[in-house]
Backbone as XML, in Angstrom:
<?xml version="1.0"?>
<chain id="A" units="angstrom">
  <residue number="1" name="MET">
    <atom name="N" x="194.713" y="10.459" z="-80.335"/>
    <atom name="CA" x="194.910" y="11.860" z="-80.004"/>
    <atom name="C" x="196.096" y="11.973" z="-79.042"/>
  </residue>
  <residue number="2" name="ASN">
    <atom name="N" x="196.868" y="12.983" z="-79.234"/>
    <atom name="CA" x="198.036" y="13.239" z="-78.417"/>
    <atom name="C" x="197.613" y="13.680" z="-77.015"/>
  </residue>
  <residue number="3" name="LEU">
    <atom name="N" x="198.421" y="13.414" z="-76.021"/>
    <atom name="CA" x="198.110" y="13.785" z="-74.646"/>
    <atom name="C" x="198.039" y="15.299" z="-74.490"/>
  </residue>
  <residue number="4" name="VAL">
    <atom name="N" x="198.945" y="16.023" z="-75.132"/>
    <atom name="CA" x="198.954" y="17.484" z="-75.051"/>
    <atom name="C" x="197.686" y="18.058" z="-75.674"/>
  </residue>
  <residue number="5" name="GLU">
    <atom name="N" x="197.277" y="17.531" z="-76.810"/>
    <atom name="CA" x="196.062" y="18.013" z="-77.470"/>
    <atom name="C" x="194.832" y="17.771" z="-76.618"/>
  </residue>
  <residue number="6" name="SER">
    <atom name="N" x="194.758" y="16.629" z="-75.940"/>
    <atom name="CA" x="193.594" y="16.340" z="-75.103"/>
    <atom name="C" x="193.533" y="17.272" z="-73.901"/>
  </residue>
  <residue number="7" name="ILE">
    <atom name="N" x="194.688" y="17.639" z="-73.352"/>
    <atom name="CA" x="194.700" y="18.575" z="-72.220"/>
    <atom name="C" x="194.279" y="19.963" z="-72.677"/>
  </residue>
  <residue number="8" name="GLU">
    <atom name="N" x="194.742" y="20.390" z="-73.858"/>
    <atom name="CA" x="194.365" y="21.707" z="-74.379"/>
    <atom name="C" x="192.872" y="21.795" z="-74.649"/>
  </residue>
  <residue number="9" name="LYS">
    <atom name="N" x="192.279" y="20.720" z="-75.146"/>
    <atom name="CA" x="190.843" y="20.740" z="-75.426"/>
    <atom name="C" x="190.016" y="20.771" z="-74.144"/>
  </residue>
  <residue number="10" name="SER">
    <atom name="N" x="190.544" y="20.217" z="-73.063"/>
    <atom name="CA" x="189.800" y="20.188" z="-71.806"/>
    <atom name="C" x="189.801" y="21.543" z="-71.107"/>
  </residue>
  <residue number="11" name="GLN">
    <atom name="N" x="190.782" y="22.407" z="-71.412"/>
    <atom name="CA" x="190.847" y="23.720" z="-70.787"/>
    <atom name="C" x="189.824" y="24.644" z="-71.420"/>
  </residue>
  <residue number="12" name="THR">
    <atom name="N" x="189.290" y="25.560" z="-70.617"/>
    <atom name="CA" x="188.296" y="26.491" z="-71.119"/>
    <atom name="C" x="188.946" y="27.840" z="-71.391"/>
  </residue>
  <residue number="13" name="ALA">
    <atom name="N" x="188.501" y="28.472" z="-72.451"/>
    <atom name="CA" x="189.017" y="29.790" z="-72.812"/>
    <atom name="C" x="188.296" y="30.859" z="-72.012"/>
  </residue>
  <residue number="14" name="ASN">
    <atom name="N" x="188.981" y="31.972" z="-71.790"/>
    <atom name="CA" x="188.389" y="33.111" z="-71.103"/>
    <atom name="C" x="187.426" y="33.789" z="-72.076"/>
  </residue>
  <residue number="15" name="ALA">
    <atom name="N" x="186.150" y="33.741" z="-71.794"/>
    <atom name="CA" x="185.133" y="34.135" z="-72.768"/>
    <atom name="C" x="184.909" y="35.642" z="-72.847"/>
  </residue>
  <residue number="16" name="ASN">
    <atom name="N" x="185.186" y="36.380" z="-71.778"/>
    <atom name="CA" x="184.830" y="37.806" z="-71.758"/>
    <atom name="C" x="186.007" y="38.695" z="-72.148"/>
  </residue>
  <residue number="17" name="LEU">
    <atom name="N" x="186.772" y="38.297" z="-73.156"/>
    <atom name="CA" x="187.910" y="39.091" z="-73.610"/>
    <atom name="C" x="187.532" y="39.916" z="-74.832"/>
  </residue>
  <residue number="18" name="PRO">
    <atom name="N" x="187.977" y="41.169" z="-74.906"/>
    <atom name="CA" x="187.720" y="41.966" z="-76.107"/>
    <atom name="C" x="188.668" y="41.544" z="-77.225"/>
  </residue>
  <residue number="19" name="THR">
    <atom name="N" x="188.348" y="41.944" z="-78.438"/>
    <atom name="CA" x="189.255" y="41.667" z="-79.549"/>
    <atom name="C" x="190.373" y="42.702" z="-79.505"/>
  </residue>
  <residue number="20" name="LEU">
    <atom name="N" x="191.593" y="42.229" z="-79.462"/>
    <atom name="CA" x="192.749" y="43.109" z="-79.370"/>
    <atom name="C" x="193.411" y="43.249" z="-80.732"/>
  </residue>
  <residue number="21" name="GLN">
    <atom name="N" x="193.958" y="44.424" z="-80.983"/>
    <atom name="CA" x="194.706" y="44.714" z="-82.199"/>
    <atom name="C" x="196.003" y="45.402" z="-81.804"/>
  </residue>
  <residue number="22" name="PRO">
    <atom name="N" x="197.062" y="45.277" z="-82.598"/>
    <atom name="CA" x="198.278" y="46.034" z="-82.301"/>
    <atom name="C" x="197.991" y="47.533" z="-82.338"/>
  </residue>
  <residue number="23" name="GLY">
    <atom name="N" x="198.539" y="48.255" z="-81.385"/>
    <atom name="CA" x="198.316" y="49.693" z="-81.299"/>
    <atom name="C" x="197.218" y="50.078" z="-80.332"/>
  </residue>
  <residue number="24" name="ASP">
    <atom name="N" x="196.450" y="49.136" z="-79.851"/>
    <atom name="CA" x="195.385" y="49.446" z="-78.896"/>
    <atom name="C" x="195.976" y="49.820" z="-77.543"/>
  </residue>
  <residue number="25" name="MET">
    <atom name="N" x="195.400" y="50.822" z="-76.913"/>
    <atom name="CA" x="195.761" y="51.165" z="-75.541"/>
    <atom name="C" x="194.850" y="50.338" z="-74.647"/>
  </residue>
  <residue number="26" name="VAL">
    <atom name="N" x="195.431" y="49.483" z="-73.822"/>
    <atom name="CA" x="194.644" y="48.574" z="-72.987"/>
    <atom name="C" x="194.995" y="48.764" z="-71.522"/>
  </residue>
  <residue number="27" name="ARG">
    <atom name="N" x="194.057" y="48.362" z="-70.688"/>
    <atom name="CA" x="194.237" y="48.351" z="-69.241"/>
    <atom name="C" x="194.016" y="46.908" z="-68.798"/>
  </residue>
  <residue number="28" name="VAL">
    <atom name="N" x="195.088" y="46.248" z="-68.344"/>
    <atom name="CA" x="195.037" y="44.839" z="-67.967"/>
    <atom name="C" x="194.953" y="44.751" z="-66.447"/>
  </residue>
  <residue number="29" name="HIS">
    <atom name="N" x="193.917" y="44.097" z="-65.942"/>
    <atom name="CA" x="193.732" y="43.879" z="-64.505"/>
    <atom name="C" x="194.225" y="42.465" z="-64.198"/>
  </residue>
  <residue number="30" name="GLN">
    <atom name="N" x="195.318" y="42.375" z="-63.427"/>
    <atom name="CA" x="195.953" y="41.101" z="-63.151"/>
    <atom name="C" x="195.941" y="40.827" z="-61.651"/>
  </residue>
  <residue number="31" name="LYS">
    <atom name="N" x="195.657" y="39.575" z="-61.282"/>
    <atom name="CA" x="195.672" y="39.174" z="-59.880"/>
    <atom name="C" x="197.107" y="38.932" z="-59.444"/>
  </residue>
  <residue number="32" name="ILE">
    <atom name="N" x="197.490" y="39.551" z="-58.331"/>
    <atom name="CA" x="198.830" y="39.409" z="-57.773"/>
    <atom name="C" x="198.698" y="38.812" z="-56.373"/>
  </residue>
  <residue number="33" name="VAL">
    <atom name="N" x="199.511" y="37.791" z="-56.070"/>
    <atom name="CA" x="199.501" y="37.162" z="-54.756"/>
    <atom name="C" x="200.720" y="37.641" z="-53.985"/>
  </residue>
  <residue number="34" name="GLU">
    <atom name="N" x="200.481" y="38.249" z="-52.826"/>
    <atom name="CA" x="201.554" y="38.704" z="-51.952"/>
    <atom name="C" x="201.363" y="38.045" z="-50.599"/>
  </residue>
  <residue number="35" name="GLY">
    <atom name="N" x="202.142" y="37.021" z="-50.350"/>
    <atom name="CA" x="201.984" y="36.285" z="-49.085"/>
    <atom name="C" x="200.653" y="35.556" z="-49.068"/>
  </residue>
  <residue number="36" name="ASP">
    <atom name="N" x="199.810" y="35.896" z="-48.106"/>
    <atom name="CA" x="198.490" y="35.270" z="-48.024"/>
    <atom name="C" x="197.396" y="36.166" z="-48.594"/>
  </residue>
  <residue number="37" name="ARG">
    <atom name="N" x="197.780" y="37.368" z="-49.073"/>
    <atom name="CA" x="196.794" y="38.287" z="-49.630"/>
    <atom name="C" x="196.817" y="38.237" z="-51.153"/>
  </residue>
  <residue number="38" name="GLU">
    <atom name="N" x="195.679" y="38.555" z="-51.741"/>
    <atom name="CA" x="195.577" y="38.630" z="-53.199"/>
    <atom name="C" x="194.959" y="39.963" z="-53.558"/>
  </residue>
  <residue number="39" name="ARG">
    <atom name="N" x="195.565" y="40.662" z="-54.513"/>
    <atom name="CA" x="195.046" y="41.958" z="-54.941"/>
    <atom name="C" x="195.099" y="42.038" z="-56.454"/>
  </residue>
  <residue number="40" name="VAL">
    <atom name="N" x="194.479" y="43.089" z="-56.997"/>
    <atom name="CA" x="194.436" y="43.294" z="-58.437"/>
    <atom name="C" x="195.358" y="44.461" z="-58.777"/>
  </residue>
  <residue number="41" name="GLN">
    <atom name="N" x="196.273" y="44.237" z="-59.717"/>
    <atom name="CA" x="197.184" y="45.277" z="-60.175"/>
    <atom name="C" x="196.833" y="45.628" z="-61.616"/>
  </residue>
  <residue number="42" name="VAL">
    <atom name="N" x="196.785" y="46.917" z="-61.906"/>
    <atom name="CA" x="196.414" y="47.387" z="-63.245"/>
    <atom name="C" x="197.671" y="47.809" z="-63.988"/>
  </residue>
  <residue number="43" name="PHE">
    <atom name="N" x="197.800" y="47.357" z="-65.225"/>
    <atom name="CA" x="198.928" y="47.711" z="-66.089"/>
    <atom name="C" x="198.338" y="48.291" z="-67.361"/>
  </residue>
  <residue number="44" name="GLN">
    <atom name="N" x="198.595" y="49.574" z="-67.628"/>
    <atom name="CA" x="198.032" y="50.231" z="-68.804"/>
    <atom name="C" x="199.136" y="50.565" z="-69.781"/>
  </residue>
  <residue number="45" name="GLY">
    <atom name="N" x="198.927" y="50.200" z="-71.042"/>
    <atom name="CA" x="199.921" y="50.487" z="-72.070"/>
    <atom name="C" x="199.404" y="50.143" z="-73.449"/>
  </residue>
  <residue number="46" name="THR">
    <atom name="N" x="200.309" y="50.129" z="-74.414"/>
    <atom name="CA" x="199.991" y="49.888" z="-75.810"/>
    <atom name="C" x="200.334" y="48.452" z="-76.186"/>
  </residue>
  <residue number="47" name="VAL">
    <atom name="N" x="199.433" y="47.805" z="-76.900"/>
    <atom name="CA" x="199.695" y="46.443" z="-77.377"/>
    <atom name="C" x="200.676" y="46.550" z="-78.538"/>
  </residue>
  <residue number="48" name="ILE">
    <atom name="N" x="201.854" y="45.930" z="-78.376"/>
    <atom name="CA" x="202.839" y="45.993" z="-79.457"/>
    <atom name="C" x="202.975" y="44.664" z="-80.179"/>
  </residue>
  <residue number="49" name="ARG">
    <atom name="N" x="202.414" y="43.593" z="-79.618"/>
    <atom name="CA" x="202.552" y="42.286" z="-80.265"/>
    <atom name="C" x="201.399" y="41.385" z="-79.859"/>
  </residue>
  <residue number="50" name="LEU">
    <atom name="N" x="200.893" y="40.631" z="-80.817"/>
    <atom name="CA" x="199.891" y="39.598" z="-80.569"/>
    <atom name="C" x="200.428" y="38.290" z="-81.121"/>
  </residue>
  <residue number="51" name="ARG">
    <atom name="N" x="200.323" y="37.249" z="-80.341"/>
    <atom name="CA" x="200.713" y="35.924" z="-80.796"/>
    <atom name="C" x="199.497" y="35.031" z="-80.741"/>
  </residue>
  <residue number="52" name="LYS">
    <atom name="N" x="199.132" y="34.452" z="-81.861"/>
    <atom name="CA" x="197.994" y="33.540" z="-81.903"/>
    <atom name="C" x="198.468" y="32.161" z="-81.467"/>
  </residue>
  <residue number="53" name="GLY">
    <atom name="N" x="197.550" y="31.253" z="-81.266"/>
    <atom name="CA" x="197.955" y="29.907" z="-80.886"/>
    <atom name="C" x="196.955" y="29.234" z="-79.984"/>
  </residue>
  <residue number="54" name="GLY">
    <atom name="N" x="195.669" y="29.526" z="-80.166"/>
    <atom name="CA" x="194.654" y="28.846" z="-79.369"/>
    <atom name="C" x="194.762" y="29.207" z="-77.901"/>
  </residue>
  <residue number="55" name="MET">
    <atom name="N" x="194.952" y="28.199" z="-77.069"/>
    <atom name="CA" x="195.063" y="28.433" z="-75.632"/>
    <atom name="C" x="196.413" y="29.045" z="-75.266"/>
  </residue>
  <residue number="56" name="ASN">
    <atom name="N" x="197.383" y="28.990" z="-76.162"/>
    <atom name="CA" x="198.707" y="29.553" z="-75.894"/>
    <atom name="C" x="198.851" y="30.966" z="-76.441"/>
  </residue>
  <residue number="57" name="ALA">
    <atom name="N" x="197.773" y="31.614" z="-76.848"/>
    <atom name="CA" x="197.841" y="32.958" z="-77.403"/>
    <atom name="C" x="198.344" y="33.928" z="-76.340"/>
  </residue>
  <residue number="58" name="SER">
    <atom name="N" x="199.159" y="34.891" z="-76.772"/>
    <atom name="CA" x="199.708" y="35.863" z="-75.839"/>
    <atom name="C" x="199.753" y="37.234" z="-76.499"/>
  </residue>
  <residue number="59" name="PHE">
    <atom name="N" x="199.913" y="38.265" z="-75.663"/>
    <atom name="CA" x="200.057" y="39.618" z="-76.165"/>
    <atom name="C" x="201.041" y="40.359" z="-75.272"/>
  </residue>
  <residue number="60" name="THR">
    <atom name="N" x="201.735" y="41.339" z="-75.856"/>
    <atom name="CA" x="202.728" y="42.120" z="-75.127"/>
    <atom name="C" x="202.251" y="43.558" z="-75.051"/>
  </residue>
  <residue number="61" name="VAL">
    <atom name="N" x="202.318" y="44.122" z="-73.845"/>
    <atom name="CA" x="201.883" y="45.488" z="-73.584"/>
    <atom name="C" x="203.097" y="46.299" z="-73.156"/>
  </residue>
  <residue number="62" name="ARG">
    <atom name="N" x="203.247" y="47.497" z="-73.710"/>
    <atom name="CA" x="204.376" y="48.372" z="-73.377"/>
    <atom name="C" x="203.857" y="49.689" z="-72.835"/>
  </residue>
  <residue number="63" name="ARG">
    <atom name="N" x="204.495" y="50.155" z="-71.765"/>
    <atom name="CA" x="204.178" y="51.476" z="-71.226"/>
    <atom name="C" x="205.465" y="52.163" z="-70.839"/>
  </residue>
  <residue number="64" name="ILE">
    <atom name="N" x="205.398" y="53.473" z="-70.681"/>
    <atom name="CA" x="206.548" y="54.256" z="-70.252"/>
    <atom name="C" x="206.383" y="54.534" z="-68.769"/>
  </residue>
  <residue number="65" name="ALA">
    <atom name="N" x="207.324" y="54.031" z="-67.965"/>
    <atom name="CA" x="207.289" y="54.235" z="-66.518"/>
    <atom name="C" x="208.012" y="55.543" z="-66.179"/>
  </residue>
  <residue number="66" name="THR">
    <atom name="N" x="208.321" y="55.736" z="-64.915"/>
    <atom name="CA" x="208.986" y="56.964" z="-64.496"/>
    <atom name="C" x="210.396" y="57.044" z="-65.080"/>
  </residue>
  <residue number="67" name="HIS">
    <atom name="N" x="210.870" y="58.262" z="-65.259"/>
    <atom name="CA" x="212.190" y="58.554" z="-65.819"/>
    <atom name="C" x="212.346" y="58.009" z="-67.240"/>
  </residue>
  <residue number="68" name="ASN">
    <atom name="N" x="211.255" y="57.972" z="-67.995"/>
    <atom name="CA" x="211.241" y="57.539" z="-69.399"/>
    <atom name="C" x="211.831" y="56.145" z="-69.610"/>
  </residue>
  <residue number="69" name="VAL">
    <atom name="N" x="211.521" y="55.240" z="-68.720"/>
    <atom name="CA" x="211.953" y="53.859" z="-68.840"/>
    <atom name="C" x="210.789" y="53.056" z="-69.398"/>
  </residue>
  <residue number="70" name="GLY">
    <atom name="N" x="211.017" y="52.343" z="-70.498"/>
    <atom name="CA" x="209.974" y="51.523" z="-71.095"/>
    <atom name="C" x="209.859" y="50.188" z="-70.373"/>
  </residue>
  <residue number="71" name="VAL">
    <atom name="N" x="208.634" y="49.796" z="-70.068"/>
    <atom name="CA" x="208.370" y="48.528" z="-69.387"/>
    <atom name="C" x="207.436" y="47.715" z="-70.266"/>
  </residue>
  <residue number="72" name="GLU">
    <atom name="N" x="207.819" y="46.473" z="-70.541"/>
    <atom name="CA" x="206.984" y="45.591" z="-71.342"/>
    <atom name="C" x="206.594" y="44.374" z="-70.526"/>
  </residue>
  <residue number="73" name="ARG">
    <atom name="N" x="205.364" y="43.937" z="-70.695"/>
    <atom name="CA" x="204.881" y="42.726" z="-70.048"/>
    <atom name="C" x="204.177" y="41.872" z="-71.075"/>
  </residue>
  <residue number="74" name="THR">
    <atom name="N" x="204.442" y="40.584" z="-71.029"/>
    <atom name="CA" x="203.776" y="39.643" z="-71.915"/>
    <atom name="C" x="202.800" y="38.830" z="-71.090"/>
  </residue>
  <residue number="75" name="TYR">
    <atom name="N" x="201.559" y="38.781" z="-71.531"/>
    <atom name="CA" x="200.493" y="38.070" z="-70.832"/>
    <atom name="C" x="199.981" y="36.923" z="-71.692"/>
  </residue>
  <residue number="76" name="LEU">
    <atom name="N" x="199.634" y="35.827" z="-71.057"/>
    <atom name="CA" x="198.881" y="34.784" z="-71.746"/>
    <atom name="C" x="197.436" y="35.261" z="-71.832"/>
  </residue>
  <residue number="77" name="LEU">
    <atom name="N" x="196.851" y="35.151" z="-72.994"/>
    <atom name="CA" x="195.512" y="35.698" z="-73.212"/>
    <atom name="C" x="194.465" y="34.992" z="-72.366"/>
  </residue>
  <residue number="78" name="HIS">
    <atom name="N" x="194.579" y="33.682" z="-72.210"/>
    <atom name="CA" x="193.574" y="32.912" z="-71.478"/>
    <atom name="C" x="194.039" y="32.533" z="-70.080"/>
  </residue>
  <residue number="79" name="SER">
    <atom name="N" x="194.900" y="33.342" z="-69.496"/>
    <atom name="CA" x="195.437" y="33.053" z="-68.172"/>
    <atom name="C" x="194.363" y="33.254" z="-67.102"/>
  </residue>
  <residue number="80" name="PRO">
    <atom name="N" x="194.299" y="32.385" z="-66.097"/>
    <atom name="CA" x="193.351" y="32.597" z="-64.997"/>
    <atom name="C" x="193.753" y="33.774" z="-64.112"/>
  </residue>
  <residue number="81" name="ARG">
    <atom name="N" x="194.969" y="34.260" z="-64.223"/>
    <atom name="CA" x="195.434" y="35.413" z="-63.446"/>
    <atom name="C" x="194.881" y="36.732" z="-63.976"/>
  </residue>
  <residue number="82" name="ILE">
    <atom name="N" x="194.488" y="36.767" z="-65.243"/>
    <atom name="CA" x="193.932" y="37.998" z="-65.809"/>
    <atom name="C" x="192.466" y="38.084" z="-65.443"/>
  </residue>
  <residue number="83" name="GLU">
    <atom name="N" x="192.140" y="39.142" z="-64.727"/>
    <atom name="CA" x="190.757" y="39.333" z="-64.305"/>
    <atom name="C" x="189.929" y="39.965" z="-65.412"/>
  </residue>
  <residue number="84" name="LYS">
    <atom name="N" x="190.463" y="41.033" z="-66.022"/>
    <atom name="CA" x="189.752" y="41.643" z="-67.144"/>
    <atom name="C" x="190.708" y="42.492" z="-67.953"/>
  </residue>
  <residue number="85" name="ILE">
    <atom name="N" x="190.340" y="42.717" z="-69.204"/>
    <atom name="CA" x="191.106" y="43.560" z="-70.118"/>
    <atom name="C" x="190.158" y="44.610" z="-70.668"/>
  </residue>
  <residue number="86" name="GLU">
    <atom name="N" x="190.517" y="45.875" z="-70.491"/>
    <atom name="CA" x="189.716" y="46.975" z="-71.022"/>
    <atom name="C" x="190.484" y="47.620" z="-72.171"/>
  </residue>
  <residue number="87" name="VAL">
    <atom name="N" x="189.804" y="47.867" z="-73.269"/>
    <atom name="CA" x="190.420" y="48.607" z="-74.373"/>
    <atom name="C" x="190.064" y="50.074" z="-74.173"/>
  </residue>
  <residue number="88" name="VAL">
    <atom name="N" x="191.090" y="50.901" z="-73.930"/>
    <atom name="CA" x="190.879" y="52.324" z="-73.676"/>
    <atom name="C" x="190.650" y="53.066" z="-74.975"/>
  </residue>
  <residue number="89" name="ARG">
    <atom name="N" x="191.516" y="52.806" z="-75.968"/>
    <atom name="CA" x="191.339" y="53.430" z="-77.282"/>
    <atom name="C" x="192.052" y="52.598" z="-78.333"/>
  </residue>
  <residue number="90" name="HIS">
    <atom name="N" x="191.659" y="52.792" z="-79.569"/>
    <atom name="CA" x="192.238" y="52.085" z="-80.706"/>
    <atom name="C" x="193.141" y="53.052" z="-81.472"/>
  </residue>
  <residue number="91" name="ALA">
    <atom name="N" x="194.199" y="52.531" z="-82.057"/>
    <atom name="CA" x="195.091" y="53.361" z="-82.863"/>
    <atom name="C" x="195.220" y="52.760" z="-84.253"/>
  </residue>
  <residue number="92" name="ARG">
    <atom name="N" x="195.530" y="53.626" z="-85.208"/>
    <atom name="CA" x="195.703" y="53.192" z="-86.593"/>
    <atom name="C" x="197.181" y="52.921" z="-86.823"/>
  </residue>
  <residue number="93" name="VAL">
    <atom name="N" x="197.514" y="51.652" z="-87.038"/>
    <atom name="CA" x="198.896" y="51.266" z="-87.297"/>
    <atom name="C" x="198.942" y="50.439" z="-88.577"/>
  </residue>
  <residue number="94" name="ARG">
    <atom name="N" x="200.132" y="50.358" z="-89.167"/>
    <atom name="CA" x="200.282" y="49.640" z="-90.422"/>
    <atom name="C" x="201.199" y="48.442" z="-90.300"/>
  </residue>
  <residue number="95" name="ARG">
    <atom name="N" x="201.489" y="48.044" z="-89.091"/>
    <atom name="CA" x="202.350" y="46.899" z="-88.841"/>
    <atom name="C" x="201.656" y="45.952" z="-87.887"/>
  </residue>
  <residue number="96" name="ALA">
    <atom name="N" x="202.038" y="44.682" z="-87.933"/>
    <atom name="CA" x="201.487" y="43.698" z="-87.016"/>
    <atom name="C" x="202.289" y="43.648" z="-85.722"/>
  </residue>
  <residue number="97" name="GLN">
    <atom name="N" x="203.602" y="43.875" z="-85.808"/>
    <atom name="CA" x="204.478" y="43.885" z="-84.637"/>
    <atom name="C" x="205.076" y="45.287" z="-84.535"/>
  </residue>
  <residue number="98" name="LEU">
    <atom name="N" x="204.851" y="45.957" z="-83.436"/>
    <atom name="CA" x="205.282" y="47.346" z="-83.294"/>
    <atom name="C" x="206.612" y="47.454" z="-82.552"/>
  </residue>
  <residue number="99" name="TYR">
    <atom name="N" x="207.614" y="46.710" z="-82.996"/>
    <atom name="CA" x="208.913" y="46.742" z="-82.326"/>
    <atom name="C" x="209.612" y="48.084" z="-82.506"/>
  </residue>
  <residue number="100" name="TYR">
    <atom name="N" x="209.336" y="48.797" z="-83.590"/>
    <atom name="CA" x="209.938" y="50.106" z="-83.806"/>
    <atom name="C" x="209.507" y="51.096" z="-82.734"/>
  </residue>
  <residue number="101" name="PHE">
    <atom name="N" x="208.432" y="50.797" z="-82.059"/>
    <atom name="CA" x="207.880" y="51.661" z="-81.018"/>
    <atom name="C" x="208.845" y="51.805" z="-79.840"/>
  </residue>
  <residue number="102" name="ARG">
    <atom name="N" x="209.740" y="50.834" z="-79.668"/>
    <atom name="CA" x="210.694" y="50.858" z="-78.555"/>
    <atom name="C" x="211.710" y="51.991" z="-78.693"/>
  </residue>
  <residue number="103" name="LYS">
    <atom name="N" x="212.007" y="52.406" z="-79.917"/>
    <atom name="CA" x="213.015" y="53.437" z="-80.148"/>
    <atom name="C" x="212.444" y="54.846" z="-80.072"/>
  </residue>
  <residue number="104" name="LEU">
    <atom name="N" x="211.137" y="54.980" z="-80.094"/>
    <atom name="CA" x="210.524" y="56.296" z="-80.154"/>
    <atom name="C" x="210.322" y="56.875" z="-78.754"/>
  </residue>
  <residue number="105" name="GLN">
    <atom name="N" x="210.402" y="58.216" z="-78.663"/>
    <atom name="CA" x="210.179" y="58.904" z="-77.406"/>
    <atom name="C" x="209.334" y="60.137" z="-77.654"/>
  </residue>
  <residue number="106" name="GLY">
    <atom name="N" x="208.664" y="60.592" z="-76.627"/>
    <atom name="CA" x="207.949" y="61.868" z="-76.683"/>
    <atom name="C" x="206.826" y="61.885" z="-77.700"/>
  </residue>
  <residue number="107" name="LYS">
    <atom name="N" x="206.771" y="62.977" z="-78.473"/>
    <atom name="CA" x="205.673" y="63.155" z="-79.416"/>
    <atom name="C" x="205.716" y="62.146" z="-80.552"/>
  </residue>
  <residue number="108" name="SER">
    <atom name="N" x="206.892" y="61.690" z="-80.930"/>
    <atom name="CA" x="206.983" y="60.739" z="-82.033"/>
    <atom name="C" x="206.435" y="59.369" z="-81.639"/>
  </residue>
  <residue number="109" name="ALA">
    <atom name="N" x="206.268" y="59.120" z="-80.344"/>
    <atom name="CA" x="205.753" y="57.836" z="-79.875"/>
    <atom name="C" x="204.235" y="57.817" z="-79.807"/>
  </residue>
  <residue number="110" name="ARG">
    <atom name="N" x="203.600" y="58.886" z="-80.284"/>
    <atom name="CA" x="202.137" y="58.904" z="-80.281"/>
    <atom name="C" x="201.606" y="58.180" z="-81.502"/>
  </residue>
  <residue number="111" name="LEU">
    <atom name="N" x="200.454" y="57.546" z="-81.337"/>
    <atom name="CA" x="199.801" y="56.855" z="-82.444"/>
    <atom name="C" x="198.509" y="57.585" z="-82.776"/>
  </residue>
  <residue number="112" name="LYS">
    <atom name="N" x="198.170" y="57.585" z="-84.044"/>
    <atom name="CA" x="196.946" y="58.244" z="-84.489"/>
    <atom name="C" x="195.736" y="57.418" z="-84.069"/>
  </residue>
  <residue number="113" name="GLU">
    <atom name="N" x="194.756" y="58.062" z="-83.463"/>
    <atom name="CA" x="193.594" y="57.337" z="-82.943"/>
    <atom name="C" x="192.669" y="56.911" z="-84.073"/>
  </residue>
  <residue number="114" name="ARG">
    <atom name="N" x="192.125" y="55.710" z="-83.922"/>
    <atom name="CA" x="191.180" y="55.159" z="-84.887"/>
    <atom name="C" x="189.812" y="55.160" z="-84.223"/>
  </residue>
  <residue number="115" name="ILE">
    <atom name="N" x="188.865" y="55.821" z="-84.832"/>
    <atom name="CA" x="187.522" y="55.905" z="-84.282"/>
    <atom name="C" x="186.755" y="54.664" z="-84.708"/>
  </residue>
  <residue number="116" name="VAL">
    <atom name="N" x="186.231" y="53.931" z="-83.726"/>
    <atom name="CA" x="185.478" y="52.712" z="-83.996"/>
    <atom name="C" x="184.012" y="53.008" z="-83.779"/>
  </residue>
  <residue number="117" name="ALA">
    <atom name="N" x="183.214" y="52.749" z="-84.802"/>
    <atom name="CA" x="181.773" y="52.980" z="-84.703"/>
    <atom name="C" x="181.145" y="51.918" z="-83.815"/>
  </residue>
  <residue number="118" name="LYS">
    <atom name="N" x="180.394" y="52.361" z="-82.824"/>
    <atom name="CA" x="179.699" y="51.431" z="-81.944"/>
    <atom name="C" x="178.346" y="51.092" z="-82.557"/>
  </residue>
  <residue number="119" name="PRO">
    <atom name="N" x="177.917" y="49.858" z="-82.431"/>
    <atom name="CA" x="176.609" y="49.491" z="-83.005"/>
    <atom name="C" x="175.475" y="50.218" z="-82.274"/>
  </residue>
  <residue number="120" name="ALA">
    <atom name="N" x="174.475" y="50.593" z="-83.036"/>
    <atom name="CA" x="173.320" y="51.285" z="-82.459"/>
    <atom name="C" x="172.517" y="50.325" z="-81.604"/>
  </residue>
  <residue number="121" name="ALA">
    <atom name="N" x="172.162" y="50.786" z="-80.415"/>
    <atom name="CA" x="171.410" y="49.924" z="-79.506"/>
    <atom name="C" x="169.971" y="50.374" z="-79.401"/>
  </residue>
</chain>
């Protein structure tokens, strides 16, 4: 067995992650270290890309900041820095990578919501 493969198998995956899809509006809670203090910063936006790859899986979230500036962040899915990921809403999209979303502004940048049936409890 390769050394890299043995290290990957020894690492544990983050078990409490929701299933993400492109177009989902998510709220990512990330731990930020500032000097000797540690706090949680929330980044809310739309998932525009998912990359599979076991422990190396990643996803990119895009949001519109002030003055209509688009901000994108790429997170490792199983990173110890991610405290939790909340799915705010699901959208109906027909692409796996939403790169065209970068060119859209205003009303044209809206995605149609997909209603997900919750299991009866």
